[in-house]
N, C-alpha and C positions, 0 to 999 in steps of 0.2 A: 575587619569588616564582619558583621554578624551574618549568620547563615540566612536570616530573613531578608537582610538588605541585598545580599548577593543574589538570592533567588529572585527578588523583585527586579534588580537590574538586568538579570538574564531574561526575564519575561519582557521587559521593555525592549531590549535588543532584538529579541525574537519577533516582537510585534513590528518593530521598525523594518526589519529585514523582509517581513512579509508584505509590507506596504510599499517598499521601494520599487520603482519601475524596473522591469527587466531590461537587461543590457542588450537589447536587440539592435539590429542594423536595418536601415531602410534606405531606399532611393526612389526618386521620381524618374519615370521614364523620360519625361519631357524637360526636366530642368537639371538633373544631376549626372547624366551620363557624359563621360568625356567624349571629345570629338571622334576619336578613334576608339570606340567602345570595344571591350572584350566580349566574349561569350560568357554568360553567367549560368553555369551548369550545376545541377543537383547531383552530388556524388552518389553513385550507385542507383541513380534514377533510370527511368526508361530511356531507350536510345531513339527518342523521337521528340516532338515538340514539348511533351510533358516532362522531358528531362531537363528543361531550362527553368530557372527561377522566373516566374511570371507574376504580374501584378495580382494582388489579392483584393484590392479595393481601388477603383479608379486606375491611376497610373502608378500606384505605389506598390513597390515590392518590399516585403518585410522578411528578413531572415532572423529567426529566433536566437536568443542568447546561446552561444556555443554552437550555433548552426554553421555548416560549412558550405563554401562556394568554391567550385573549381573555375578559376579565371583562366580562360584559354584564348590564345591568339594564333590560330592556325596560319602558318606561313610568316609569322612575325614574332615579336618579343614583348613580353609584359614588362612595362616600366616598373622599376622597383626590384622585384625578384630577378629580373634579367633572364627569365626562361620563357619558353613558349606556353607553358602551363604552370599554374601554381594552385595548390589546394590550401585555402586559407580559412581561418575560423573567426567568426564574429566575436569580438570582445567588447562590443558596445560602442556607442557614439560614432557609428560608421567607420570604426577602426577594425582592421582584420590583422591576425597574426599568423605566422607560419610555425612549423614545428620547432624552430630554433628560437622562437620568442621575438623575432623581428616583426615590427608592426608597420602597417601601411593604411593610410586613409583611402577610402573608396575612390575619392576624386583623383587620386594619384595613380590609380591602377588602369592605365591606358595601354593600348597596343601600339607598336611601332608602325603598323599598317592595318588596314581594315582586314578583319578575319577572312581568310580565304575559304570560299565555298567550292564544292566539288560535285560533279555529276558522275555517277558510277553505274555502268551497265551491269545488271545482275545476271550474269551468265547462268543458265540453267533455270532461272526463274521465269514465270509466265505472267502475262497480264491477267486481269480478271475476266477477260473476254476471249473467245476462241480466236485463233489465228497465229501466224508466225510473226509475232511482234516482240519488240524488246521492252523489258521492264527496266527503267532507269530511275535511280534515286538521286535526289538533289539534297545536299546537306553539308555537314562539316566533318572532316576527317581529323581526328586527334592523333598526336604522336603515340598515344597509348594503344592505338589500334581501334578504338571505339569510333563508330560512325553514327552521327546524329542526323537521321532523316527527317526532313520537314516537308518535302514534296515528292510524290511518286508520279512518274510519267509513263504512259504507254505509247511507244513510238513505233511507227511503221518505217523501217529502214528502206524498203523498196520504193517508197514515194516521198521520203523525207518529211512526213507529216506526223504530228503528235495527235493521237486519237482522244486522249483525255489526260487530265491531271487530277490528283487526289491529295487532299490534305485534311488535317483536323482543325476545326474552328472551335476555340474555347471562349468562354465569356470574359477571359482576360483581354480580349480585343478592345474592350472599353478603354484600356490604357495605351492604345496605339500611339507610337511616336510620330508626331506630325512634323512636316517640314524637312524630313530627312532627304538629302540630295539624291537625285536619280543617277545611278552609274551607267556605264555603257553596257551593251549586251555581250554575252560570251557565246561563241559558236561551238567550240569544242571539236571533237573528232567524230561527229555524228552525221556529217553531210558529205556528199560526193567531193572528191578532190578537185580543187580549183574553184569551187562554188563560194562566192563571197555573199553570204546571206545578208549581211548588213547592207551591202549595195543593193541587193534585190528588193529590200524593203524601202529603199530611197525612192523618191518620186521618179527620178530618172530610170531606175531599175524597173519600177512598176510600169512606167510608160512604155518602155521597150518591150516588155513581156506582153502587155495587153495589146500593143500594136501588132505583135506577132500573131496573137490569137484572132483579132478582129480584122486584120488585113489592112490597117490604115493607121498611120501615126496621128493624123488629124482627128479621126474618130476616137482613138485612144485618149487624146488630149481632152476630149469632152467628158470622158469617164474619170480619168486621173488628172485632176485640174491642177494648174500651176500654183494656185494659192487656195486658201480656205480648207474646209473639212472633207472635200470629196476626193479622198485618197485612202489608201489602206495602211493602217497603223500596225505596229507590232502589238497585236491584241493579246494581252496577258490572259492566260487561262486561270492560273492562281495569281491573283493580284498582289502587288507589293503591300497594299494596305490590309491584306488579310492576315498579316503578322504584326506583332507588337514592336519588336526591336528593329532598328535600322539595319543591323547586321543581317537580320533575316530578310528584310526588304531586298537587300542586294542579291540574295540567293534566288530571287524570282527572275532575275535578268539573264536567263539562258534562253537562247532561241528555241530550245526544246519546249519551253513553257509559253510559247506564243504561236499564233496563227494569223494570217492576213485578215484584218477586220476593218471594214470601212469606218473611218473616224467619226462620221456622223452618228453611227451606231455605238461605237466604242465609247465616245464621250457623252452619249445620250442615254437610251434606255438600259443598255448593258451596265453602264456605270451606276445608274440609279438602282438597278437590281443588286449589284454588288454591295452598294452602301446599305440597302435595306437588309440584306442578309447579315451584314456585320452588326447593324443596330439590333436586329432580332437576337443574334447570338449573344450580344452583350448582356441581355436580360434573361437569357434562357438558362435553366439550371444544368443541363447536360451538355457534354461535348457533342459536336455535330461533325459528321463526315460530309465533305463537299467535293463533288466530282464536277469538273467542267470539261466539256469536249465539243467536238465538231462533227458534222455529218454532211455528206453530199458535196456538191461543188456549184459555185455561183456561175450562172450563164448570163452573157450580155449579147445583144444583137451585133453581128458583124456588118461589114460594108454592104452585104446583100440582104440584111435584115434577118438573117438566120441566127438562132441562139448558138453560142459556142462556149465551151468550158474556159474558165479564166484561171490562170496561174500567174505567179509573179516570178517564176524562173523556169528554165528548161535545162535538161541535162545535155550531155555531149551528143546524144542520139536524137535530140529534138523532142524528147518526151517531157511533158509538163510535170514539174515538181513544185512543191510549196503551193498547193492548191488554195484558192480562195473558197472557204467553206460556204455551203448553202445556208446552213443554220449553225448557230451556237446553242448548246444546251447546258443546263446547270441543274444538278441534283443536290438537294440539301436533305440530310437524312440523320435521324436520331437512332443509333443502333440499340439503345436501351428500350425505348418505347416502340421502336420499329415504325415510327411515323416519318413521313417524308413528303417532299413535293418536288416536281421538276418544272423547269422553265425553258421556254424555247424562244429564240430571237432570230429574225430574218436578217441575214447579213448581205443586204442589197438595197441601197437607197433608191435605185432606179426601177425597182419592181413596185409599181403602184397598185397592183391587183393580184397578190398571191392567191393561188387556188387551193384545191384540195390536197395537192402534194405538200402544202405547208399546213393549212388549217385542219387538214384531215389526219394529221399525225396523232391527235388525241382529242378528247372532249375538254373544252376550256373550263377550268375550275377556279379561275381567278377570283370569282365572286366569293369564294370560301377562304381565300388567303388574305387575311387582314393586315399583314405586316409588310406588304410590298408597295412601294411608292414609285410608280412609273407611269408612262403614258403609252401603253402598248398599241394604241390605234394611230399613233403619229408616224407617218411614213419616214420622215427625215430622221427621227430619233430611233427608228427601228420597230417594225411590227413585232408583237410578241404575245404570248399567252402562257397559261399555267396548266400543268398536267398531273394526273395520277402517274406515278413512276412506272408501275407495272404496265399501264396502257401505252405510254410513250416507248418503253423498251421493246415493245412488239414491233415498232417501226424504226427504231434507232438502235442498231446492233452494237454501237460503241458504248452503250450504257451497261455497266456491269450488273449481273444479277444480284438483287437484294431482296430480303424478306420484308415486305412492306405490308402493314396491316391497316394503315390509315393515313390521312393527310396531316401534314405539319401546319396547322392553322394558327 
């Protein structure tokens, strides 16, 4: 072969190599995940939500040629490798290989059980607000020792109430896994001995507690009704739909992450606010910090017409615990631009005329927030309004201090 011909063929081969598609791997969150999905972790990535492989467009996750994924099944075994964790490399065509050259299709890499999520009390760590409260992280503990936190909870052990939750909302939420089944709730070791939190959230548990407060089972039955939406749900602070993967949805089902919320409100304006926040985040360029918390305690008239505090449980000494909050609040904040906005919702469908203790918490700025789709003047769905974070924080001490320079409009 002449040198000219050899040089020509080399140029052709080089040109073809440059035009061949890269041997990347990709999967759809909604169509390609196995029933018992693994955790898909970025090796040496941050130990938080950004440490997972998240969708880059819609619900599609793309791993580049020779990119690595740590497939992890905390508490279980990864089918194929037969270990709890396996660091695998993309070799193209949705095929991954291990260091020994064994190859596995993405669809075959499932867990023997759903990845186990964990709640860890951070001894010595403090919440972002003053007080003797516990900081609890919810996430995934790996055998390597790494813990991937996706939710932070500020918890008051004295009253068994969570004051706020905190998580990061990314625009990857556009690829949310829909239709993932709801699991049961986890109680953990965070509540008084003998307290069955799950029962206290049942209608029977609520009815008994409200009857104790108002002095009448019959009157309590008018508040906590036997059917319909007039009862208190397990109101997520960080919602399951705030995360992309079903495995992450499951981690929101800790009682630490809920508070008693009237279902009319939970399924009404609060749900609309959560959906609006996710829609906004999906098209927003920066990651957002979202805090959700509670303040005060709901009161209802007792048998004598006097307002009394409402709880859904009492401790052995007859002290009310698991309070029904007066309000829910939500802060959406961009730490880069330092813009943010706060929202307030009234957690009482029986209060038809809230006064200055509600509407006086801040100046309503909803007219400046274009991305929220709710009906804040509808009593059944839950009264609500929008606030400057700094102004609301003056009246709601559960809101952590933030440097806020403008509204997130």
